[in-house]
PAZAPA-4460 file (N, C-alpha, C; in steps of 0.05 Angstrom, whole numbers, plus 32768, in hexadecimal, padded with zeros to 4 digits):
% residues 329
    n_x    n_y    n_z   ca_x   ca_y   ca_z    c_x    c_y    c_z   seq   type   mol
   7F12   77E9   7EB1   7F08   77C5   7EBC   7F19   77B2   7EBC     1      X     A
   7F29   77AE   7EC9   7F44   7793   7ECC   7F35   7780   7ECB     2      X     A
   7F46   776E   7EC8   7F47   7751   7EC8   7F33   7740   7ED0     3      X     A
   7F3A   7744   7EEB   7F25   773A   7F04   7F09   773D   7F02     4      X     A
   7F02   7756   7EFA   7EEA   7764   7EF0   7EDA   775A   7EE2     5      X     A
   7EE9   774F   7EC6   7EE2   774B   7EAD   7ED9   7731   7EAC     6      X     A
   7EED   7721   7EBF   7EE2   76FD   7EC2   7ECA   76FA   7ED5     7      X     A
   7ECF   7705   7EE1   7EBB   7701   7EF5   7E9C   7715   7EFF     8      X     A
   7E9D   771F   7EDE   7E7F   773A   7EE1   7E65   771E   7EDB     9      X     A
   7E6F   7711   7EC3   7E61   7701   7EBF   7E4E   76E8   7ED6    10      X     A
   7E64   76E3   7EE7   7E5B   76D4   7EFD   7E47   76DD   7F11    11      X     A
   7E53   76FC   7F0F   7E4E   7708   7F2B   7E2E   7716   7F23    12      X     A
   7E22   7713   7F02   7E13   7717   7EF3   7DFA   7705   7F05    13      X     A
   7E05   76EF   7EF3   7DFB   76D9   7EFF   7DF1   76CA   7F1B    14      X     A
   7E02   76D1   7F2D   7DFA   76DC   7F42   7DE0   76E4   7F4D    15      X     A
   7DE8   76FF   7F47   7DD3   7715   7F4C   7DB7   7706   7F41    16      X     A
   7DB7   7702   7F2E   7DA3   76F8   7F1B   7D93   76D6   7F35    17      X     A
   7DA4   76CC   7F39   7D96   76B3   7F46   7D85   76C5   7F62    18      X     A
   7D99   76CE   7F72   7D90   76E1   7F8E   7D73   76EA   7F8C    19      X     A
   7D72   76FA   7F70   7D68   770D   7F70   7D3E   76FA   7F74    20      X     A
   7D44   76E7   7F62   7D23   76D4   7F5A   7D2C   76C1   7F6C    21      X     A
   7D3E   76C7   7F7E   7D3F   76B3   7F99   7D30   76C0   7FAB    22      X     A
   7D32   76DA   7FAE   7D1D   76E8   7FBE   7D0C   76E8   7FB3    23      X     A
   7D01   76EB   7F93   7CF0   76F4   7F89   7CD8   76E1   7F96    24      X     A
   7CE3   76C0   7F96   7CCD   76A6   7F94   7CC8   76AA   7FAE    25      X     A
   7CD4   76B9   7FC9   7CC2   76C0   7FE3   7CB1   76CE   7FDE    26      X     A
   7CB3   76E4   7FD3   7CA6   76FB   7FD3   7C92   76F5   7FC8    27      X     A
   7C92   76DB   7FBA   7C77   76D3   7FA7   7C62   76C4   7FB6    28      X     A
   7C76   76B4   7FC3   7C67   76A6   7FD4   7C6F   7682   7FD2    29      X     A
   7C80   7684   7FAF   7C8B   7671   7FAD   7C97   765D   7FBE    30      X     A
   7CA3   766F   7FD2   7CBA   7660   7FE4   7CB2   766B   8000    31      X     A
   7CAC   7657   8019   7CA3   7663   802C   7CAE   7666   8044    32      X     A
   7CA8   7682   804E   7CB4   768A   8061   7CA6   7686   8078    33      X     A
   7CAF   767F   8094   7CA2   766E   80AA   7CA8   7687   80BD    34      X     A
   7C92   7691   80D6   7C91   76A3   80EB   7C95   7696   80FD    35      X     A
   7C97   769C   8119   7C92   768F   8131   7C81   76A5   8147    36      X     A
   7C7A   7692   815A   7C6B   76A6   816D   7C84   76B8   8177    37      X     A
   7C9D   769D   8187   7CAF   76B1   8193   7CBD   76CE   817D    38      X     A
   7CBC   76DE   8194   7CCC   76FE   8183   7CE0   76F2   817A    39      X     A
   7CF7   76F9   8163   7D0A   76F1   815F   7D1C   7715   8152    40      X     A
   7D32   7715   8150   7D3B   7723   8144   7D52   771D   812E    41      X     A
   7D56   7724   811D   7D71   770B   810C   7D85   773C   8104    42      X     A
   7DA0   7721   810B   7DA9   7739   8108   7DBC   772A   80E0    43      X     A
   7DC5   7739   80D0   7DD1   772B   80C7   7DD9   7746   80A9    44      X     A
   7DDF   773E   8090   7DE8   7754   8086   7DE7   7746   8068    45      X     A
   7DEB   7754   8052   7DEB   774C   8035   7E0B   7741   8028    46      X     A
   7E1F   7741   8039   7E32   773F   8028   7E4D   772E   8045    47      X     A
   7E5B   771F   8038   7E6C   770D   8043   7E74   771D   805B    48      X     A
   7E75   771C   8070   7E80   7710   8089   7E89   7736   808C    49      X     A
   7E95   7731   80AF   7EA3   774B   80B3   7E9B   7763   80BA    50      X     A
   7E82   7765   80B9   7E6E   7772   80C3   7E64   777C   80E2    51      X     A
   7E72   7768   80EA   7E66   7768   810A   7E50   775A   8110    52      X     A
   7E3E   774D   8114   7E30   773D   8113   7E36   772D   8132    53      X     A
   7E44   7726   8139   7E4A   7718   8153   7E48   7730   8169    54      X     A
   7E59   7745   8168   7E54   775B   817B   7E40   776B   817D    55      X     A
   7E2C   7765   8166   7E1B   7771   8168   7E06   775A   8177    56      X     A
   7E08   7742   8174   7DF2   7732   8182   7DFA   7731   81A2    57      X     A
   7E16   773B   81A5   7E1C   7739   81C3   7E18   775B   81C3    58      X     A
   7E09   7769   81C3   7E08   7782   81C8   7DEB   777F   81D1    59      X     A
   7DDB   776A   81BF   7DBE   776C   81BB   7DB5   7755   81D4    60      X     A
   7DC8   7745   81E1   7DC6   7732   81F8   7DC4   7740   8210    61      X     A
   7DD9   7758   820E   7DD5   7766   822D   7DC3   7771   8234    62      X     A
   7DBB   778E   8215   7D9F   778F   8210   7D8D   7781   8224    63      X     A
   7D88   7763   821A   7D67   775D   8216   7D75   773E   8241    64      X     A
   7D83   774F   8247   7D8F   7744   825E   7D79   7732   826B    65      X     A
   7D61   773F   8271   7D50   773F   827A   7D37   7728   8271    66      X     A
   7D45   772B   825E   7D2D   7705   824A   7D3F   76EE   824B    67      X     A
   7D31   76DE   8247   7D36   76C3   8246   7D41   76BC   8220    68      X     A
   7D58   76BD   8222   7D6A   76C9   8201   7D6D   76AF   81F9    69      X     A
   7D68   76AA   81D9   7D7A   769C   81D6   7D8E   76A0   81B6    70      X     A
   7DA0   7695   81B1   7DAC   769B   8192   7DA4   767D   8185    71      X     A
   7DA7   768D   816E   7D9F   7679   815F   7DAA   7681   813C    72      X     A
   7DC8   766E   813C   7DDA   7669   8129   7DD9   7652   8116    73      X     A
   7DE1   765C   8102   7DEB   7645   80EF   7E03   7632   80F7    74      X     A
   7E13   7645   8104   7E30   7639   8113   7E4C   7631   80FB    75      X     A
   7E4A   7640   80F1   7E57   7641   80DB   7E7E   7644   80E0    76      X     A
   7E80   762B   80D3   7E9B   7621   80D3   7EA1   760C   80E4    77      X     A
   7E88   7606   80EA   7E8A   75EB   8106   7E90   75D5   80F3    78      X     A
   7E97   75BF   810B   7EA2   759E   80F4   7E87   7591   80FF    79      X     A
   7E6B   7597   8105   7E59   7589   810C   7E3F   7590   80F8    80      X     A
   7E2E   7584   80FC   7E19   7582   80E0   7DF8   757B   80FD    81      X     A
   7DE3   7580   80EB   7DCF   7581   80FC   7DCD   759B   8110    82      X     A
   7DB3   759B   812A   7DAD   75AE   8139   7DB7   759E   814A    83      X     A
   7DD2   75BD   8165   7DD8   75B8   8171   7DCC   75C5   818C    84      X     A
   7DC6   75C3   81A1   7DBE   75CF   81C0   7DDF   75D0   81CC    85      X     A
   7DEC   75EE   81C6   7DFC   75EE   81D1   7DFE   75EC   81F2    86      X     A
   7E18   75E8   8200   7E1B   75E8   8222   7E38   75EC   8228    87      X     A
   7E41   75F5   823B   7E56   7604   8241   7E73   75F0   823C    88      X     A
   7E63   75D0   8233   7E84   75C0   8226   7E83   75C3   820B    89      X     A
   7E75   75D8   8200   7E78   75CE   81D5   7E83   75DD   81D4    90      X     A
   7E99   75CD   81BC   7EAD   75E1   81B7   7EAA   75F4   81A1    91      X     A
   7EBB   7603   8190   7EB8   7615   817A   7EC1   75FF   815C    92      X     A
   7EC4   75E5   8163   7EC1   75D1   814F   7E99   75C9   814B    93      X     A
   7E9A   75C7   8160   7E7F   75B9   8161   7E6A   75CC   815C    94      X     A
   7E6A   75E3   8166   7E51   7600   815E   7E58   7615   8150    95      X     A
   7E75   7614   8148   7E7D   7633   8143   7E8F   7646   8147    96      X     A
   7EA1   764F   8140   7EAA   7662   8151   7E9C   7678   815E    97      X     A
   7E8E   767D   8152   7E7F   7694   8158   7E76   7695   8173    98      X     A
   7E59   767F   8165   7E53   767B   817E   7E5A   7678   8196    99      X     A
   7E69   7661   8190   7E76   765C   81B1   7E8D   7677   81B5   100      X     A
   7E8D   7689   81AF   7E94   76A8   81B4   7E80   76AD   81C9   101      X     A
   7E65   76AC   81B7   7E51   76B9   81C3   7E43   76A8   81DB   102      X     A
   7E4B   7689   81DF   7E45   7682   81F6   7E50   768E   8208   103      X     A
   7E78   7684   81FD   7E7D   768F   821B   7E84   76AF   8227   104      X     A
   7E7B   76BF   8219   7E78   76D4   8228   7E5B   76D7   8236   105      X     A
   7E4C   76C2   822B   7E2D   76CA   8238   7E24   76A9   8248   106      X     A
   7E2E   769A   8247   7E2E   7682   8260   7E0F   7687   8260   107      X     A
   7DFA   769C   8267   7DDD   769C   826F   7DCF   7699   825E   108      X     A
   7DDC   769B   8244   7DC0   7692   822D   7DC7   7678   8224   109      X     A
   7DAD   7671   8210   7DAF   765C   8202   7DB2   7664   81E6   110      X     A
   7DC2   764D   81DB   7DD2   7653   81C4   7DC5   7635   81B5   111      X     A
   7DBA   7634   8199   7DA8   761B   8185   7DBD   762A   816C   112      X     A
   7DCF   7614   8164   7DE0   7611   8144   7DC4   75FF   8138   113      X     A
   7DC4   7605   811F   7DB4   75F8   8109   7DB9   7602   80F0   114      X     A
   7DBD   75F0   80E1   7DBF   75F3   80C5   7DA6   7601   80B4   115      X     A
   7D8A   75F4   80C3   7D71   7607   80BE   7D67   7610   80D9   116      X     A
   7D65   7630   80CD   7D58   7645   80E7   7D3D   7635   80EB   117      X     A
   7D29   762E   80D6   7D0B   7620   80DD   7D10   760B   80F2   118      X     A
   7D2B   75F9   80EB   7D26   75E1   80FA   7D2D   75E8   8114   119      X     A
   7D42   75FF   8120   7D51   7608   812E   7D34   7618   8145   120      X     A
   7D20   7626   8133   7D14   7637   8139   7D04   7625   814D   121      X     A
   7CF7   760C   813D   7CE0   75F9   8144   7CEF   75ED   815D   122      X     A
   7D01   75EA   815D   7D12   75E6   817A   7D15   75ED   8193   123      X     A
   7D17   7607   8188   7D15   7618   819F   7D05   7622   81A8   124      X     A
   7CE9   762C   819C   7CD2   7627   8197   7CC1   760E   81B1   125      X     A
   7CCA   75F5   81AF   7CC0   75DD   81BE   7CD4   75D9   81DB   126      X     A
   7CE9   75E2   81D2   7CFB   75DE   81F2   7D03   75EA   81FC   127      X     A
   7D0C   7600   81F1   7D14   7614   820B   7D04   7625   8208   128      X     A
   7CED   7633   81F4   7CD6   7647   81FD   7CE9   7668   8203   129      X     A
   7CF8   766A   81FA   7D00   768D   8202   7CEF   76AA   8207   130      X     A
   7CFF   76BC   820F   7CE9   76D0   8209   7CFB   76DB   81F0   131      X     A
   7D11   76D9   81DF   7D13   76E6   81C1   7D2A   76D4   81BD   132      X     A
   7D26   76D4   81AC   7D41   76CA   8197   7D4B   76DF   8182   133      X     A
   7D66   76D1   8187   7D7E   76EA   8171   7D8B   76D7   8160   134      X     A
   7D85   76DD   8144   7D8F   76D2   812B   7DA3   76DA   8128   135      X     A
   7DB5   76D1   8123   7DCE   76CF   8124   7DD4   76CA   8101   136      X     A
   7DD7   76E1   80F1   7DDC   76D9   80D5   7DC7   76CE   80CC   137      X     A
   7DB2   76D8   80C3   7D9B   76C6   80BB   7D8C   76E2   80A7   138      X     A
   7D93   76F5   809F   7D8A   7709   8093   7D73   76FC   806F   139      X     A
   7D8F   76EF   806E   7D8B   76E7   8056   7D7A   76CA   8050   140      X     A
   7D7B   76BA   8065   7D6E   76A6   806E   7D46   76A9   8066   141      X     A
   7D39   76AF   804A   7D23   76AD   8050   7D14   769C   805B   142      X     A
   7D13   768D   805A   7D02   7670   806D   7CFD   7676   8089   143      X     A
   7D0B   7686   8095   7CFD   768C   80AF   7D02   76AE   80A7   144      X     A
   7CE5   76B1   80AD   7CE5   76DC   80BB   7CDB   76DF   80D2   145      X     A
   7CEE   76E5   80D1   7CF7   76F7   80F1   7CE6   7711   80F6   146      X     A
   7CE0   7716   8107   7CCC   7733   8118   7CD6   774A   810E   147      X     A
   7CF5   7751   8116   7D05   7766   810D   7D1E   775B   80FF   148      X     A
   7D28   7770   80EC   7D43   7766   80E1   7D55   7778   80E3   149      X     A
   7D63   777C   80ED   7D7C   7786   80EB   7D97   7783   80D8   150      X     A
   7DA4   7794   80C0   7DA6   7791   80AB   7DC8   77A0   80BE   151      X     A
   7DDD   778F   80B3   7DF4   77A0   80B5   7DFE   77A9   80A6   152      X     A
   7E10   77C0   8097   7E2E   77C4   808F   7E3C   77CF   8096   153      X     A
   7E53   77D2   808E   7E69   77DD   8091   7E69   77FA   8080   154      X     A
   7E76   7810   8098   7E7D   782A   8087   7E8C   7829   8072   155      X     A
   7EA3   781E   8073   7EB4   781E   805F   7EB0   7810   8047   156      X     A
   7E9D   77F5   8045   7E91   77E8   8028   7E77   77E2   802C   157      X     A
   7E5F   77F5   802D   7E46   77F6   803A   7E3D   77E7   8019   158      X     A
   7E20   77DF   801D   7E18   77C4   800D   7E1E   77DD   7FF2   159      X     A
   7E12   77E9   7FEB   7E09   77FB   7FD5   7E1D   77FE   7FCF   160      X     A
   7E3F   77FE   7FD3   7E56   7800   7FBF   7E65   77E6   7FC3   161      X     A
   7E56   77D0   7FC2   7E67   77B4   7FBD   7E5E   77A7   7FA6   162      X     A
   7E66   778E   7FA1   7E5C   7785   7F82   7E52   7763   7F94   163      X     A
   7E46   7751   7F7B   7E3B   773E   7F86   7E51   7729   7F7E   164      X     A
   7E56   7716   7F97   7E63   76FD   7F8E   7E63   76EC   7F7A   165      X     A
   7E73   76EE   7F73   7E98   76EA   7F7B   7EA7   76FC   7F75   166      X     A
   7E9A   7716   7F60   7EA9   772E   7F5D   7EA6   7740   7F74   167      X     A
   7E9D   7740   7F8D   7E97   7751   7FA5   7E8A   7740   7FBD   168      X     A
   7E82   773E   7FCE   7E7E   7739   7FE5   7E5A   7730   7FEA   169      X     A
   7E4A   7740   7FD7   7E2F   773D   7FD8   7E29   7725   7FD3   170      X     A
   7E16   7717   7FF0   7E0A   76FD   7FE7   7DF0   76F6   7FE4   171      X     A
   7DE6   7717   7FE7   7DC8   7713   7FE3   7DB9   7737   7FCF   172      X     A
   7DA8   7739   7FC7   7DA0   7745   7FB7   7D9E   7768   7FC4   173      X     A
   7DA9   777C   7FB7   7DA4   778D   7FC5   7D85   779C   7FCE   174      X     A
   7D6E   778D   7FC7   7D5A   7791   7FC1   7D53   7788   7FE0   175      X     A
   7D60   7779   7FE8   7D5A   7766   8002   7D55   7780   8019   176      X     A
   7D6C   7792   801A   7D6B   77A6   8031   7D4F   77A9   8037   177      X     A
   7D39   77B1   8021   7D1C   77B4   802C   7D16   77A6   8042   178      X     A
   7D20   778F   8042   7D1D   777C   8053   7D18   7783   8077   179      X     A
   7D2B   7799   806F   7D3B   779B   8090   7D2F   77B7   8098   180      X     A
   7D2B   77B5   80BD   7D1D   77C7   80C5   7D33   77E0   80C9   181      X     A
   7D45   77D7   80D2   7D5C   77F4   80D7   7D71   77E2   80CD   182      X     A
   7D83   77F5   80CC   7DA8   77F3   80C2   7DBA   7803   80D7   183      X     A
   7DCB   77EF   80D0   7DE2   77FA   80E8   7E01   77F8   80DD   184      X     A
   7E01   7809   80D6   7E28   7812   80C4   7E30   780A   80DB   185      X     A
   7E46   77FA   80DD   7E5D   77F0   80E8   7E76   77F6   80E0   186      X     A
   7E85   77FC   80EF   7EA1   77FA   80F3   7EA4   781E   80E5   187      X     A
   7E8E   782E   80ED   7E96   7848   80E4   7EA5   7854   80F8   188      X     A
   7EA8   7879   80ED   7EBB   787E   8108   7EAC   7890   8117   189      X     A
   7EBD   7890   812B   7EA8   78A2   8146   7E8E   78B5   813E   190      X     A
   7E99   78CD   812F   7E91   78D9   811F   7E84   78D9   8105   191      X     A
   7E78   78D4   80FE   7E6B   78CF   80DF   7E5A   78EC   80DD   192      X     A
   7E64   78F3   80BF   7E69   7912   80B7   7E45   790F   80B1   193      X     A
   7E30   7925   80A5   7E15   7926   8097   7E15   7917   807F   194      X     A
   7E2A   7922   8073   7E28   7912   805B   7E23   78FE   805C   195      X     A
   7E2C   78EC   8061   7E34   78D0   8061   7E1A   78C5   806E   196      X     A
   7E11   78CF   8085   7DFE   78CB   8090   7DE2   78CC   8081   197      X     A
   7DE2   78D9   8071   7DCC   78DF   805A   7DD3   78D1   804C   198      X     A
   7DE1   78C7   8043   7DEF   78B8   8022   7DDD   7895   8034   199      X     A
   7DEB   7895   804C   7DDB   787A   804F   7DC5   787C   804D   200      X     A
   7DB6   788A   8063   7D97   7894   8061   7D8E   788D   8049   201      X     A
   7D9A   789D   8031   7D86   7895   801F   7D86   7883   800E   202      X     A
   7DA8   7873   800D   7D9F   7857   800B   7D92   7848   8013   203      X     A
   7D87   7846   8025   7D81   782C   8040   7D63   7837   8032   204      X     A
   7D58   7851   8045   7D3A   7852   8040   7D3B   786B   804A   205      X     A
   7D22   786E   8046   7D13   7891   804E   7D05   788F   806D   206      X     A
   7CF9   7877   8071   7CF0   7872   8089   7CF8   7861   80A9   207      X     A
   7D03   7850   8096   7D1B   7849   80B8   7D2E   7847   80BC   208      X     A
   7D3B   7844   80D3   7D4D   7850   80E1   7D6D   784C   80D1   209      X     A
   7D84   7856   80D7   7D96   7855   80D1   7DA7   785C   80E8   210      X     A
   7DBA   784B   80F7   7DCF   7846   810B   7DE5   7848   8103   211      X     A
   7DFD   785A   8118   7E17   7851   8110   7E29   7844   8126   212      X     A
   7E3D   782E   811F   7E47   782B   8133   7E66   782D   812B   213      X     A
   7E70   7830   8147   7E8B   782C   8142   7E96   7812   8157   214      X     A
   7EB0   780F   8156   7EB9   77F8   815E   7EC7   7803   817A   215      X     A
   7EC6   77FC   8191   7ED6   77FD   81A1   7EE7   77E5   81B2   216      X     A
   7EF8   77E8   81BB   7F0C   77D5   81BD   7F0F   77D9   81D6   217      X     A
   7F15   77C5   81E8   7F14   77C8   8204   7F31   77D1   820A   218      X     A
   7F3A   77D7   8220   7F4C   77E2   8224   7F65   77C7   8236   219      X     A
   7F56   77B1   822E   7F73   779B   823F   7F68   7782   822E   220      X     A
   7F85   776F   8236   7F84   7759   8221   7F77   7742   8235   221      X     A
   7F69   772C   822C   7F55   7719   823E   7F66   7703   8237   222      X     A
   7F78   76F6   8241   7F7D   76DA   8247   7F74   76CB   8257   223      X     A
   7F7E   76A5   8258   7F6A   7697   8267   7F76   769B   8289   224      X     A
   7F88   76A2   828F   7F8B   76AC   82AE   7F97   76C5   82AF   225      X     A
   7F8E   76D5   82A3   7FA6   76EE   82A9   7F9E   7707   8290   226      X     A
   7F9C   7721   829C   7F98   7733   8287   7FB1   773D   827F   227      X     A
   7FB4   7751   8265   7FC9   776B   8264   7FB1   777C   8258   228      X     A
   7FC2   7795   825D   7FBA   77B5   8254   7FC3   77AF   823E   229      X     A
   7FBD   77C2   822B   7FC8   77CB   8212   7FDF   77D8   8210   230      X     A
   7FE9   77EA   822B   7FF7   77F1   822E   8013   77E3   8231   231      X     A
   8017   77D7   8236   8027   77B5   8243   802C   77AA   8228   232      X     A
   801E   77A7   820E   8021   779C   81F9   803D   77A9   81E9   233      X     A
   803D   77C2   81F2   804D   77C7   81E4   8071   77C8   81E5   234      X     A
   8078   77BC   8203   8090   77B5   820D   8096   7792   8207   235      X     A
   8084   7788   81F5   807A   7764   81F2   8082   7766   81D5   236      X     A
   8087   7751   81C5   8088   7740   81B7   8070   7738   81A7   237      X     A
   8063   773B   819B   803F   773B   8193   803A   772D   8175   238      X     A
   8030   7711   8174   8025   7708   8160   800C   7706   8160   239      X     A
   8004   7718   8149   7FE6   7722   814D   7FD8   7708   8135   240      X     A
   7FBD   76F2   813D   7FB4   76E0   8132   7FA0   76E8   812B   241      X     A
   7F91   76E7   8115   7F78   76EF   810F   7F73   76DD   80F8   242      X     A
   7F58   76D0   80FE   7F41   76C3   80E4   7F28   76D2   80E5   243      X     A
   7F28   76F1   80DC   7F0F   76F5   80D4   7F16   7703   80BC   244      X     A
   7EF3   7714   80B9   7EF8   771A   8095   7EFD   7731   8093   245      X     A
   7F02   7747   80A7   7F18   7752   80A5   7F26   7763   80BD   246      X     A
   7F35   775B   80BE   7F52   7761   80D7   7F5A   7789   80D5   247      X     A
   7F51   778D   80BC   7F5D   779E   80BB   7F52   77BD   80D1   248      X     A
   7F45   77BF   80E1   7F38   77D1   80F6   7F4B   77C9   810B   249      X     A
   7F50   77B4   8114   7F66   77AE   8129   7F7F   77AB   8129   250      X     A
   7F91   77A6   810C   7FA6   77B1   8108   7FA3   77D1   810B   251      X     A
   7F9A   77E3   810C   7F99   77FF   810A   7F94   780E   8121   252      X     A
   7F8A   7801   8129   7F85   7807   814B   7F9E   77FF   815B   253      X     A
   7FA9   77E6   8157   7FC6   77E3   816B   7FD1   77EF   815D   254      X     A
   7FE0   77F6   8149   7FEE   780D   8134   7FE9   7830   8140   255      X     A
   7FD3   7831   814B   7FCA   7848   8155   7FD1   7850   8170   256      X     A
   7FC5   7831   817D   7FDA   782D   81A0   7FFD   7826   819E   257      X     A
   8005   7827   8188   8020   7828   8181   8032   780C   818F   258      X     A
   801F   77F8   8183   8032   77DC   818A   8030   77D0   8178   259      X     A
   804A   77BC   8172   804E   77B3   815E   8046   7794   8156   260      X     A
   8049   7793   8149   8031   7775   8143   8044   7760   8128   261      X     A
   804A   7744   8135   804D   773B   8113   802F   772B   8119   262      X     A
   8020   772F   80F7   800D   7730   80EE   8002   7705   80E4   263      X     A
   7FEF   76FE   80F7   7FE8   76DE   80EA   7FD9   76E2   80D4   264      X     A
   7FCF   76E7   80C2   7FB5   76EB   80AF   7FA5   76CD   80A7   265      X     A
   7F91   76C9   80B1   7F83   76B4   80A7   7F71   76B7   80A4   266      X     A
   7F5D   76A7   808E   7F3E   76AC   8088   7F31   76B3   8096   267      X     A
   7F18   76BA   8099   7EFE   76B8   80AD   7EFE   769B   80AF   268      X     A
   7EF6   7697   80D0   7EE9   7681   80D6   7F0B   7672   80D2   269      X     A
   7F22   7673   80D2   7F2E   765A   80CE   7F35   7642   80E1   270      X     A
   7F35   7633   80D8   7F3B   761A   80F5   7F59   7617   80F2   271      X     A
   7F67   7618   8109   7F82   7619   8114   7F92   75FC   8111   272      X     A
   7FA6   75F0   8100   7FA7   75DE   8106   7FCB   75DF   8114   273      X     A
   7FD1   75CA   811E   7FEA   75C4   8129   8002   75D8   8122   274      X     A
   8002   75D5   8109   801B   75E3   80FA   8012   7606   8104   275      X     A
   7FF5   7610   80F9   7FF2   762C   8105   7FF5   7638   811D   276      X     A
   7FEC   7621   8129   7FFB   762E   814A   8014   762C   814F   277      X     A
   8024   7619   813F   8046   761F   8144   804F   7636   8137   278      X     A
   8042   763A   8120   8054   7654   8118   8047   766E   811C   279      X     A
   8034   7672   8131   8024   7681   813E   8033   768C   815B   280      X     A
   803A   7673   8169   803B   767C   8186   805C   7676   8184   281      X     A
   806A   7675   8165   808A   7681   8168   8092   7697   8169   282      X     A
   80AD   7699   817B   80B4   76AC   818A   80AB   76D2   8188   283      X     A
   8095   76C6   819E   8087   76DE   81AB   807B   76DC   81C8   284      X     A
   8077   76F6   81CF   8072   76F9   81ED   8055   76F0   81F3   285      X     A
   8046   7700   81E2   8027   76F9   81E3   8022   76F8   81CA   286      X     A
   800C   76DF   81BE   7FF5   76DC   81AE   7FE1   76EA   81B6   287      X     A
   7FDF   7706   81A8   7FC4   771C   81A5   7FAD   770C   818A   288      X     A
   7F91   76FE   818F   7F85   76F8   8183   7F65   7708   8183   289      X     A
   7F4F   770A   8178   7F3A   770B   8170   7F24   76FB   8192   290      X     A
   7F0F   7708   8195   7F09   76EF   81A6   7EFE   76D7   819B   291      X     A
   7EF6   76D9   8181   7EE5   76CA   816C   7F02   76B2   816B   292      X     A
   7F20   76B9   8167   7F30   76A9   815D   7F3D   7697   817C   293      X     A
   7F30   76A9   819A   7F45   76A6   81AE   7F2C   767B   81B5   294      X     A
   7F19   7685   81AB   7F0E   7663   81B8   7F14   764F   81A8   295      X     A
   7F1F   7652   818F   7F2A   763C   8182   7F47   7634   818D   296      X     A
   7F51   764A   8199   7F79   7649   8194   7F79   7645   81BA   297      X     A
   7F68   764C   81C6   7F64   764E   81E7   7F73   762E   81EA   298      X     A
   7F81   762E   8203   7F92   7616   820B   7FA7   760A   81F5   299      X     A
   7FA8   7618   81DC   7FC3   760E   81C6   7FD5   761C   81CA   300      X     A
   7FD8   763B   81D4   7FEA   764B   81D3   7FF4   7654   81F3   301      X     A
   8007   7655   81F9   800C   7668   8211   8011   7687   820E   302      X     A
   8005   7694   8222   8005   76B0   821A   7FF2   76BC   8211   303      X     A
   7FD4   76A6   8203   7FCA   76AD   81ED   7FB7   76C9   81FD   304      X     A
   7FA8   76E1   81F1   7F9B   76ED   81FA   7F83   76FA   81E4   305      X     A
   7F70   7701   81EB   7F64   770B   81D5   7F55   7729   81DA   306      X     A
   7F5A   773F   81C6   7F4D   775A   81D4   7F2E   775B   81C0   307      X     A
   7F20   775D   81D3   7EFA   7765   81D2   7EF4   7779   81C7   308      X     A
   7EE5   7774   81BE   7ED7   778E   81AE   7EB8   778E   81B1   309      X     A
   7EAE   77A4   81B0   7E8E   77AE   81AF   7E7C   77C1   819E   310      X     A
   7E69   77C6   8195   7E68   77E1   8180   7E59   77E9   819B   311      X     A
   7E5A   77FE   818C   7E59   7818   8199   7E45   782A   8185   312      X     A
   7E2B   7825   818B   7E18   783A   817E   7E15   7854   8186   313      X     A
   7E19   7865   816E   7E0E   7884   816F   7DE8   7879   817B   314      X     A
   7DE4   7894   818F   7DCD   788C   8191   7DB8   787E   8195   315      X     A
   7DC7   7875   81AB   7DC4   784F   81AB   7DAA   784D   81BF   316      X     A
   7DA8   785E   81D1   7D86   7862   81D9   7D72   7860   81C8   317      X     A
   7D7A   7870   81B2   7D64   786D   8199   7D65   7853   818F   318      X     A
   7D7C   784A   818F   7D7D   7830   8179   7D62   7818   8194   319      X     A
   7D74   781A   81A5   7D65   7800   81B6   7D40   7813   81B6   320      X     A
   7D3B   782B   81B7   7D23   7830   81BC   7D15   7828   81A7   321      X     A
   7D1E   7824   8189   7D16   7821   8169   7D16   77FB   8168   322      X     A
   7D2C   77EC   8177   7D2A   77D0   817A   7D0E   77CD   818D   323      X     A
   7D0E   77D6   819D   7CF9   77D1   81B3   7CDE   77D7   81A6   324      X     A
   7CE2   77E9   8196   7CC3   77F0   818B   7CB3   77E5   8176   325      X     A
   7CCF   77D9   8166   7CC2   77C3   8151   7CC3   77A2   8159   326      X     A
   7CC9   77A8   816F   7CC4   7782   817E   7CB1   7784   817D   327      X     A
   7CA6   779B   818F   7C89   7796   81A5   7C68   77A5   8189   328      X     A
   7C7C   77B3   8174   7C64   77B6   8165   7C55   7797   8157   329      X     A
***
């Protein structure tokens, strides 16, 4: 046991104790959970960032394209407060980088940000009246009870191998996974062995479905006015800029494709200063970034491009069939 573990373990134990009883207060009815008539799907996790919630919301929007869909988000990292009904002029500073990314990808949807998910749902129910609400990162927010809960965890660091904050990245108690209706293991290899599948299944539930998803990268990079193929990047000096929880899969992908980059690695949801922009734009033919960071850097860097990603779910038809059944039950 190293010094960091020794120092942080008592704090981690205290944190686990607090979230355990917080959940129990909801279970016992001491804290109130609100339900709404409008069908809701919650996409969340019990750890800090990096599980792929935004690509999952994107996948669900595409699946429910024949419905009037609203996305409700806290708008993490925004500089504003209160409830905002976003529009095409909303900025990442106003609504958050991930909501702005979703709105740019899907201008056909309605998007609301609110620190209070309950206030957000009341507004949506009275003012927008959609067919479906997608709750972005709301699993641990027990004040709002979703119709369907999709829990995400990563293949390389599943929740049952993680530790509570601040020793690890767990922000909710492991027993909370019982509230989830299905588990999606993200950032998995394209072929998952039966042993690993059995372990995830046994850890999660004997009766609830478990699905595996790998990251599928786009074959071209998108800029404000043009695109570049992955092959074209091999002959260019590329500065890679990431402000995400775990850039390792992206770095591994670029190495696999034979692309050399200078990596500027910022913390998740980083707000880029003018000094940051000056550094990342220096001495490069191309500034490559994630779509989440693109919405914050657009118009501030020349030759700026992003590489899109999406979840590719093994047995996707089964996943959506299960989801539709849960939603209609």
